[in-house]
N, C-alpha and C positions, 0 to 999 in steps of 0.2 A: 363926522361919522356917527351913525345912530347906535343906540345902546344895544339894539337886538342884532347887530352885525357882528360876527366873530372873525377876528383876523386869522390869517394862515398860521402864524406863530402860535396862537392860542389853540387852534385845531390840532397842530402837532403835539403841543404840550398835553392836551387832553388825551390824545391817542396814546402817548407814551405812558401817561399815568394809568390809562385803562389797561394797557399791555402788561405793565408792571403789576397791577392789581390781579389780573387774571393769572399771571405766572406765580405770584405769591399764593393765590388761592390753590393753584395746582400742586404747589409744594406742600401746602397744608394737608391737602387731600391724599397725597402720596408720600407722607412724611417718612413712613417705614421704608419704603423703597429707596429714598434718597439716603437715609441713615445707613442702610446696608451697603448701598453702592459707594458711599463715602468711606465706609469702613474697609471695603474691599480695595479701594484706591490707596488708602493709607497702608493696608497690609502689603500690597504689592510694592509700594515705595520702600517700605521697611525691609522686605525681602531682598530687593535689589541693593539696598544700602548694606545689608548684612553680607550678601554675596560678594560685593565689591571689597568690603573690609576683609572678608575671609580669604578672598583670592590674593589680595595684597599681602596678607600675613603669611599665606602659604608660599608665595614667591620669595618673600623676605627670609623665611626659614630655610628654603631650598638654596638660596644664594649663600647663606651663611655656612650651610653644610658643604656646599660645593667649594667654597673658599678654603674651608678647613681640610677637605679631601685633597685638594690640590696641594696645599702645604704639606700634608702628610706624605703625599706621593713624592714631592721634591725632596723631602728629608729621608726618603727610603723606608718610611713606615707604611708598607704596603697593606698590612691588615687593617690599620686605621683608615686608610683611604678607601679600601673595599667596604668597610662598614658604613662610612658616610655616603659613598656613592650608591650603595644598595638601599639605604634609607630613602634617598631622593627618588630612585627609580621605582620603589615599591610604595612609598607613602606620598610622594609629591609628583606623580607621573604627568600631571597636567601643567606643570610649571615650566618656565623658560629654561632652567638649567638641566632638565631631565634628559634630553637627548644627548647632550655632551657627557653628562654623568654616566649614562648607560654605555656610551662608547669607551670612555676612560676606564670604567669598571671592567669591561671585557678585556681591555689591554693589560690592565694590572693583573687579572687572573691568568692571562696568557703567559705573562712574565713569571708568575708564580708556578707555572706548569700545571695549573688547574684547568686542563684543556676542555673537559666536558662542561664545566661551569662557564668557562669563557665562551664556548660555543653557544650556550643558552642566551647570553647577552648580546653576542654578535647577531644572533637571529632576531632578537628584539629590535636592534637598530634597523635591520632590513625590513621588518614587518611594520614598525611604527613610525620610523623617521626616514623613510626612502626618499623623501623630497630633498634631503641634503645629499647631493650626489658624491661629494668628497667623502663624507663620513660613510656612506653606504658602500662606496668602492673599497675603502679600507676595511670595513666590516667583512665584506665578501672575501677580500684577500686574507683576513684573519681566519675566517672559516676554512679557506683553502689550506692555509698552513696547518691548522689543527687536524684536518683530514689527512694531510701528508704525513704528519708525525704519527698518526694512528694507523698509517699503512693503507688507507683507503684512497688509493690514487685516482680512480675514476671520479669520486666525489670531489677530491681536491681539484682536479682539473676543471670540473663544472663550476666550482666557486671562484677559481682564478679567472675563468672566462667571464663570469658575471662581474667580477671586479673590473675587468677590461672594459666591459660593456657600460658599467656605471661611470667609469672614469672619463674625464674630459681633459685630462692633463697629458700632453704628448710625452712628458718625461717618464711618468709612471705606467701608462697604458702598455707600452712594448714589454715592460718587465712582467706585468700580469699575463700577457699573451705568451711570453716565453715560458713562464711557469705552467701555464695551462697546457702548452704544447708538450713540454717534458713529462708532465703527469698523465697526459693522454697516452703518450708512448708506453710508459710503465703500466698503465691500466689496460693497454691492448687496443686502443682506438686510434689507429694510425691515420685514418683519413681526417679525423678532427684535429690531430697534431699537425698535419700538413697545413690544414686551413689556418691554424693559428700562426705557424711560421710564415706562411705566405702573406698573411695580413701584415705582419711586421715589415716584410720586404717591400710590400706595395705601398704602405701608408706611412711608414716611419723610417724613411730612407737615411735620416741623419741621426738615428738613435744609436746608443751604444750596443744595443742587442742585435742589430741587423746582421753582423758577421756571424754571430752565433746561430741566428735563425737560418742563415744561408747554409751553414755547415750541417745543421740538424736536418734541414729539409733534404739536402743532397744525400745524406746518410740514409734517409728513408726511401729514396728513390733509386738506390743501387739495386 
C-alpha cells in the first residue's frame, strides 16, 4: 500500500476529529448560551427535586394528622378530630387523605349538631371529590338530612335523590329514594314523590323498602 493512500478507517477517524473540533469551536463561540442553558436545566432539575420533596412532606404531614384525627374520633374527642381534619382540608387539600378527611369532618360536625358547618364540608365533598361515588352519595345524603332537620323539605328531597343517583349500592339506594319520596310529599311535589316510590318498586324488588314504597304510592293515588 502506498504512503499517499488513506484507509477508510483513517478517513472516518479524520472526519470524527474534524466534527469534534467544529463542535468544540461552536461551543467556544456560543459559550454564554450554553452556560445559560445549562443553568436553566440545573434550575429545572432542582425545582422538580424540591417539589417532589415538598409533596412527599405534605403527604406525610397529612397522613399523620389523619391518623391522629381518626384516633380522636374513635376516643370520642370530636373537637380534636375536627381540628385535625380541618387542617388537612384547608392546608393539605392536594394530599391523598384530603377527600376522606373532608368527609369525616362533615360527619363529625353533623354528629355535633353543627349542621350549617357540616353542610359546608358535605358540599366540598360533592364539588371536589365527586369521582368517589360512595363518598359523594353519602355526602348528598348528609345534606338531605341537614335540610330535613332545618325543615327545608324540598331541598332535602333534592339531595336524597342525588344520593340515590350517585349510589351504586342496591342496599342503600332504595333508602335514599324512600327518603326523597317522603320529603317530596312534605314539600308538596307529589309527582316527584310518586316517581321515587315507583323506582323502588320497579328496580329494587327485593329491598326492605319496597312494601313501604307501595303503601306510600297507593296513598298518593287515592
